[in-house]
C-alpha positions as CSV (number, residue, x, y, z in Angstrom):
1,X,0.0,0.0,0.0
2,X,1.3,3.4,-0.9
3,X,1.0,6.3,1.5
4,X,1.5,10.0,0.7
5,X,3.9,11.5,3.0
6,X,3.1,14.7,5.0
7,X,6.2,16.5,3.7
8,X,5.5,15.9,0.1
9,X,3.4,19.0,-0.5
10,X,5.7,21.1,1.5
11,X,8.7,20.1,-0.7
12,X,6.7,20.6,-3.9
13,X,5.8,24.0,-2.8
14,X,9.5,24.9,-2.5
15,X,10.6,23.4,-5.9
16,X,12.3,25.7,-8.5
17,X,13.2,28.6,-6.1
18,X,16.8,28.4,-7.0
19,X,17.7,26.4,-3.8
20,X,18.6,22.7,-3.2
21,X,16.0,20.5,-1.4
22,X,17.8,18.4,1.2
23,X,15.7,15.4,2.7
24,X,17.3,13.7,5.8
25,X,16.0,10.4,7.2
26,X,17.1,7.0,8.4
27,X,17.6,4.3,6.0
28,X,14.5,2.4,4.8
29,X,12.2,5.1,6.0
30,X,11.0,5.8,2.5
31,X,13.2,8.7,1.0
32,X,13.8,7.0,-2.2
33,X,10.0,6.2,-2.6
34,X,9.1,9.9,-1.8
35,X,11.5,11.5,-4.3
36,X,10.5,9.1,-7.1
37,X,7.0,10.0,-6.5
38,X,7.8,13.7,-6.8
39,X,9.8,12.9,-9.8
40,X,6.8,11.4,-11.6
41,X,5.5,15.0,-12.3
42,X,8.8,16.0,-14.0
43,X,9.7,12.6,-15.6
44,X,10.4,14.0,-19.1
45,X,13.1,16.4,-17.8
46,X,14.5,14.5,-14.8
47,X,17.5,12.5,-13.8
48,X,17.8,10.1,-10.8
49,X,21.2,9.3,-9.5
50,X,21.9,6.8,-6.8
51,X,25.1,7.5,-4.9
52,X,25.2,4.0,-3.5
53,X,26.6,3.0,-6.9
54,X,30.3,3.6,-7.1
55,X,30.4,4.9,-10.6
56,X,27.7,7.5,-9.9
57,X,29.5,8.5,-6.7
58,X,32.8,9.0,-8.6
59,X,31.0,11.0,-11.3
60,X,30.0,13.5,-8.7
61,X,33.1,13.9,-6.7
62,X,35.3,17.0,-7.1
63,X,33.9,17.9,-10.5
64,X,34.0,21.2,-12.4
65,X,30.8,22.9,-13.5
66,X,31.5,21.9,-17.1
67,X,31.8,18.2,-16.1
68,X,28.6,18.5,-14.0
69,X,26.8,20.0,-17.1
70,X,27.7,16.9,-19.1
71,X,26.0,14.7,-16.4
72,X,22.9,16.9,-16.1
73,X,22.4,17.4,-19.8
74,X,19.2,19.0,-20.7
75,X,17.4,17.8,-17.6
76,X,16.0,20.4,-15.3
77,X,15.2,18.1,-12.4
78,X,18.0,16.3,-10.6
79,X,17.8,13.8,-7.7
80,X,20.9,12.6,-6.0
81,X,19.9,9.7,-3.6
82,X,22.1,8.8,-0.6
83,X,24.2,12.0,-1.3
84,X,26.2,11.6,1.9
85,X,28.1,9.0,0.1
86,X,29.7,11.6,-2.2
87,X,32.8,13.2,-1.0
88,X,32.4,17.1,-0.9
89,X,28.9,16.8,-1.9
90,X,28.1,20.3,-0.6
91,X,30.6,21.9,-3.1
92,X,29.0,19.9,-6.0
93,X,25.5,21.1,-5.0
94,X,26.7,24.7,-4.7
95,X,28.1,24.5,-8.2
96,X,24.7,23.2,-9.6
97,X,22.8,25.9,-7.8
98,X,25.2,28.8,-8.7
99,X,25.7,27.8,-12.4
100,X,22.5,26.1,-13.4
101,X,19.7,28.2,-11.7
102,X,17.0,26.5,-13.9
103,X,17.9,23.1,-12.6
104,X,16.1,21.9,-9.3
105,X,18.3,19.5,-7.2
106,X,17.0,17.3,-4.6
107,X,19.5,15.4,-2.3
108,X,18.6,12.7,0.1
109,X,20.8,11.5,3.0
110,X,20.4,8.7,5.5
111,X,23.1,10.1,7.8
112,X,22.4,13.7,8.8
113,X,25.5,14.1,10.8
114,X,27.7,13.3,7.6
115,X,25.5,15.1,5.0
116,X,24.9,18.1,7.1
117,X,28.5,18.6,8.1
118,X,29.5,18.6,4.5
119,X,26.8,20.9,3.1
120,X,26.2,23.3,5.9
121,X,29.0,25.8,4.9
122,X,28.8,25.4,1.1
123,X,25.0,25.7,1.0
124,X,24.4,28.5,3.4
125,X,21.3,30.2,2.1
126,X,21.0,27.9,-0.9
127,X,18.9,25.1,0.6
128,X,15.6,24.0,2.2
129,X,15.8,21.2,4.6
130,X,13.2,18.6,5.4
131,X,13.2,15.5,7.8
132,X,11.4,12.3,6.7
133,X,10.4,10.1,9.7
134,X,8.6,6.6,9.9
135,X,5.0,6.7,9.1
136,X,2.6,8.8,11.2
137,X,-0.9,8.1,12.3
138,X,-2.0,11.1,10.3
139,X,-0.4,9.5,7.1
140,X,-1.9,6.1,7.8
141,X,-5.3,7.4,8.3
142,X,-5.2,8.6,4.6
143,X,-5.6,5.0,3.7
144,X,-7.1,3.3,6.8
145,X,-10.3,4.1,8.9
146,X,-10.1,5.1,12.5
147,X,-11.4,1.6,13.5
148,X,-8.6,0.0,11.4
149,X,-5.9,2.0,12.9
150,X,-7.3,1.4,16.4
151,X,-7.1,-2.4,15.8
152,X,-3.4,-1.9,14.5
153,X,-2.3,0.3,17.4
154,X,-0.8,-2.6,19.5
155,X,1.1,-3.9,16.5
156,X,2.5,-0.4,16.0
157,X,3.7,-0.2,19.5
158,X,5.5,-3.5,19.1
159,X,6.7,-3.6,15.5
160,X,6.9,0.2,14.7
161,X,5.7,2.3,11.8
162,X,8.5,1.8,9.1
163,X,6.8,2.0,5.7
164,X,7.7,-1.7,4.9
165,X,6.3,-2.9,8.2
166,X,2.9,-1.0,8.0
167,X,2.4,-2.0,4.3
168,X,3.3,-5.7,4.9
169,X,2.0,-8.7,6.7
170,X,2.0,-8.7,10.5
171,X,3.3,-12.3,10.3
172,X,6.5,-11.0,8.6
173,X,6.8,-7.8,10.6
174,X,9.2,-9.3,13.2
175,X,11.7,-10.6,10.5
176,X,11.5,-7.3,8.5
177,X,12.1,-4.9,11.6
178,X,14.9,-7.3,12.9
179,X,16.4,-7.0,9.5
180,X,16.2,-3.2,9.4
181,X,17.7,-3.0,12.7
182,X,20.6,-5.4,12.1
183,X,21.5,-4.5,8.5
184,X,20.9,-0.9,8.4
185,X,20.7,0.7,11.8
186,X,24.6,1.0,12.5
187,X,25.7,1.0,8.7
188,X,26.3,4.7,8.4
189,X,27.3,5.2,12.0
190,X,30.1,2.7,11.9
191,X,31.2,3.8,8.4
192,X,31.3,7.4,8.9
193,X,32.0,8.0,12.5
194,X,34.7,5.3,12.8
195,X,33.2,3.7,15.7
196,X,34.7,0.3,15.9
197,X,33.1,-0.9,19.2
198,X,29.6,-1.5,18.1
199,X,29.0,-3.6,21.3
200,X,29.3,-0.6,23.5
201,X,26.9,1.2,21.0
202,X,24.4,-1.7,21.3
203,X,24.6,-1.8,25.0
204,X,24.0,2.0,25.2
205,X,20.9,1.7,23.0
206,X,19.6,-1.2,25.2
207,X,20.2,0.9,28.3
208,X,18.4,3.9,26.7
209,X,15.5,1.5,25.6
210,X,15.1,0.5,29.3
211,X,14.8,4.1,30.4
212,X,12.2,5.5,27.9
213,X,9.8,7.7,29.9
214,X,12.6,8.3,32.7
215,X,15.2,11.0,33.1
216,X,18.5,9.9,31.8
217,X,21.8,10.5,33.6
218,X,24.9,10.3,31.4
219,X,27.0,9.7,34.5
220,X,25.1,6.5,35.4
221,X,25.2,5.4,31.8
222,X,29.0,6.0,31.8
223,X,29.3,3.9,35.0
224,X,27.0,1.1,33.7
225,X,29.0,0.7,30.4
226,X,32.3,1.3,32.0
227,X,33.1,4.3,29.5
228,X,33.6,8.0,30.3
229,X,30.8,10.5,30.2
230,X,32.1,12.4,27.1
231,X,31.9,9.2,25.2
232,X,28.3,8.6,26.3
233,X,27.5,12.2,25.2
234,X,29.2,11.7,21.9
235,X,27.6,8.5,21.1
236,X,24.2,9.7,22.0
237,X,24.6,12.8,19.7
238,X,25.6,10.4,16.9
239,X,22.5,8.3,17.4
240,X,20.4,11.3,17.3
241,X,21.9,12.5,14.2
242,X,21.3,9.0,12.7
243,X,17.6,9.3,13.5
244,X,17.5,6.5,15.9
245,X,16.8,8.4,19.1
246,X,15.9,11.9,20.1
247,X,16.1,13.8,23.5
248,X,13.5,15.9,25.1
249,X,14.6,18.6,27.5
250,X,12.5,19.7,30.4
251,X,10.6,22.9,30.1
252,X,11.3,25.6,32.7
253,X,10.5,29.3,32.8
254,X,14.0,29.8,34.1
255,X,16.3,28.9,31.3
256,X,19.3,28.4,33.7
257,X,17.3,25.8,35.5
258,X,16.3,24.0,32.3
259,X,19.8,23.6,31.0
260,X,20.9,22.0,34.2
261,X,18.1,19.4,34.3
262,X,18.3,15.8,33.1
263,X,16.4,14.9,29.8
264,X,14.4,12.0,28.6
265,X,15.3,10.0,25.4
266,X,13.0,8.4,23.1
267,X,13.1,6.4,19.9
268,X,11.8,7.5,16.6
269,X,10.5,4.1,16.0
270,X,9.4,1.5,18.7
271,X,9.9,-1.3,16.3
272,X,13.6,-0.5,16.3
273,X,13.6,-0.3,20.1
274,X,12.0,-3.6,20.4
275,X,14.3,-5.2,17.9
276,X,17.4,-3.9,20.0
277,X,15.9,-5.4,23.1
278,X,14.7,-8.6,21.2
279,X,11.4,-8.3,22.9
280,X,8.3,-8.6,20.7
281,X,5.9,-9.7,23.4
282,X,2.4,-8.5,23.3
283,X,1.5,-5.5,25.5
284,X,-0.4,-7.7,28.1
285,X,2.9,-9.5,28.9
286,X,4.9,-6.3,29.4
287,X,5.6,-4.4,32.6
288,X,6.3,-0.9,31.1
289,X,3.5,-0.5,28.6
290,X,3.0,3.1,29.8
291,X,6.6,3.9,28.8
292,X,6.0,2.5,25.2
293,X,2.7,4.6,25.1
294,X,4.6,7.7,26.2
295,X,7.3,7.2,23.6
296,X,4.6,6.5,20.9
297,X,2.8,9.8,21.7
298,X,5.9,12.0,21.7
299,X,7.3,10.5,18.6
300,X,3.9,11.3,16.9
301,X,4.2,14.8,17.9
302,X,7.7,15.1,16.5
303,X,6.5,13.7,13.2
């Protein structure tokens, strides 16, 4: 089943304004499906490039405007998928925007920490940024009734809301979300951040998964994992930029007090959280259903 994403209209409203469109999101969240859906409206004059392919990646690295023009040809709509894999992608996008104002370029990236670091300075004032998350209830309600969504709610709390999960069979959901978690979750983190100890990263995520709904202490996490506080902080920042978790700061009228308080950390997708914990029990067999529900509601607000 195909779902229209909430950000599609916002993206289309910002096309051909002489700025790049940058779409961030975790792997398998539906970025390619979204950009190809938008591409359908410009099919005759569009070019899709997948930077996961080595020859495509090489063709975009450190090129002059003349070389880029040969690639684009007469097309006026250019998509660069998985753009974070292209070295100095920010400079390439800058050359396209500055030299070919009639060309609309859309770049997607599964690693915001890598893509944003390499494009922030070159594309200052030259880009619109969007974030694509797992499906939201609002998006699902475009295809399903309130009754159907209510019946599926427990499955969403257990297996999450990745496009492939919601669109497929419940019988295959556990296998699919475990595959997403094991094959894609750490791919960009380990590749781009030179983190070799994935075991510590997994244990950190498991610790955070057990604390959803509770305030998180970096000092306690550091002691539990036998690493220093700065490493905990760095790993959590990386996990946030990889769209696995996000933090929620407390609200205080006094900003000084707010800064000093602990924060809560949630998962963008509960299916990923449960896959990390290897726990797909039904809600009636869980002790912390309230924490799952809290995570679900907060993540829906983020979406």
